[in-house]
N, C-alpha and C positions, 0 to 999 in steps of 0.2 A: 707723704708717707704712704706706704703700700701695705696691702695684706700679703703675707708671704706664705707660699705653699711649696713644699719640697717632698722628696722621697718617692716620687712617681716611679713606677717600675719600668716605664718606657716613655720615649718622646711622644708616642702616639696617645698615651693616656694623658699626658700633660697638655698636649694640644687639644684633645677632646674636652678637657676641663676648661681651658681658656676659651674655647668656642662656646661652651655651654654658659659660661659666665657672661659672655658678650650677648648671646641670644636671649638669655633669661633676664639679665639685669642691666644690660647696656653698658657694662664696664669694660674698658680697655685693659689689656694685660700684656706683659712681656714674658716670653719663654726663654729660658737659658738652659743650655745642656749641661752646664757645670756650675756647682755652687760658687766657685771662685769668680766666675763671670758675673753672677748676680750680685755678689758682694761688692764688686767694683762699681755697680750701678747705684749703690746706696751705702749707707753706713749701718752695717749690721754687727752687733756686738757678739754674734754667735756664729758657729759653723753651719753652713747650709749643705745638705747632702743630695747628690744626684741631680736630676732635672728639677729646675725651679721655675715657678710661675709667680710673677709679681702682679697683683691685681690693683689697679688704681683705687685709691680711697678718697673719693670726692665727697662722700658723706658716710654716715653710719647706717644708712638705709640698707636693709637686706644682708647685712654682714653675717648674721648668724646663719641665714639660709645658704650663703656662699660657703661658709665654713663647713656646713653639713654636706653640701654638694661635692666637696672634694673627696669624700669617702667613696662615692660612686665611681670615682676615677682612680682609686687606689693611692691617692696622695695623702699628705698630712698638712695640717695647719701648723706653721712654724712660729707665727707671731706677726707683729706689726713693726 
C-alpha cells in the first residue's frame, strides 16, 4: 500500500516532492502525470486528480511529516 498524493500544479512540483521524500526519509516513490495512470498501478476506490505521486509505505515512520511536506510542494494528501 502506498501514500497517495495528488493535485500538484505541475510535474516539477510533484517531482520536487518525490525528491524531497527520498532525500529526507529514504522512501521511493512513483510519479504519474495522470490520475488514471496511477489508478492502474493500484486499487484506488476514488478519483485521482492531476499529477500523482505514490510514496512507498514500508512502515508508518515519518508519515505525518511526509503528509505535511506535500504542502510545501502545493500538492494534497489523497489517502492510502
